[in-house]
C-alpha positions as CSV (number, residue, x, y, z in Angstrom):
1,M,0.0,0.0,0.0
2,L,2.8,2.4,0.9
3,S,4.6,1.7,-2.3
4,N,1.5,2.5,-4.3
5,L,1.2,5.8,-2.6
6,K,4.9,6.5,-3.2
7,R,4.5,5.6,-6.9
8,G,1.5,7.9,-7.1
9,V,3.3,10.8,-5.5
10,V,6.4,10.4,-7.8
11,K,4.1,10.2,-10.8
12,F,2.3,13.3,-9.8
13,L,5.6,15.2,-9.3
14,K,6.9,14.1,-12.7
15,A,3.7,15.1,-14.5
16,E,3.7,18.3,-16.4
17,D,0.1,19.2,-15.8
18,G,0.7,20.4,-12.2
19,P,3.2,23.2,-13.0
20,T,1.2,24.2,-16.1
21,A,-2.0,24.6,-14.0
22,V,0.0,26.7,-11.4
23,E,1.4,28.9,-14.2
24,Y,-2.1,29.5,-15.6
25,A,-3.4,30.3,-12.1
26,V,-0.7,32.9,-11.6
27,M,-1.3,34.4,-15.0
28,L,-5.1,34.6,-14.3
29,A,-4.4,36.3,-11.0
30,L,-2.2,38.9,-12.6
31,I,-4.8,39.5,-15.3
32,I,-7.5,40.0,-12.7
33,V,-5.3,42.4,-10.7
34,V,-4.6,44.5,-13.9
35,C,-8.3,44.5,-14.8
36,I,-9.3,45.7,-11.3
37,A,-6.7,48.4,-11.4
38,A,-7.8,49.6,-14.9
39,I,-11.5,49.6,-13.9
40,S,-10.7,51.5,-10.7
41,A,-8.8,54.1,-12.7
42,L,-11.5,54.4,-15.3
43,G,-14.2,54.7,-12.6
44,S,-12.3,57.4,-10.8
45,N,-11.7,59.3,-14.0
46,A,-15.4,59.0,-15.0
47,S,-16.4,60.2,-11.5
48,N,-14.2,63.2,-11.7
49,T,-15.5,64.0,-15.2
50,F,-19.2,63.8,-14.1
51,S,-18.5,65.9,-11.0
52,Y,-16.8,68.5,-13.2
53,V,-19.7,68.6,-15.7
54,G,-22.2,68.6,-12.9
55,N,-20.5,71.5,-11.1
56,T,-20.1,73.5,-14.4
57,V,-23.8,73.0,-15.3
58,N,-24.9,73.9,-11.7
59,T,-22.7,77.0,-11.7
60,T,-23.9,78.3,-15.1
61,S,-27.6,77.6,-14.5
62,S,-27.7,79.4,-11.1
C-alpha cells in the first residue's frame, strides 16, 4: 500500500500538468489584478468628469 502511494506521488511530481496549472493560475491572478486596477482608474476618471460637468452646469444655471 505504501509503495502504491509512493509511486502515485512520484508520478504526480513528474507530471507536467501540475506546474502548467499553477502557471495558468498565476497568469489569471495577474490579469485579474490588472483589470481591477484599470476599472478602478477608469471609474475614478469618470467620476471626476461627471463631477466637473455637474458643477459646471450647476454654476452656469444658477
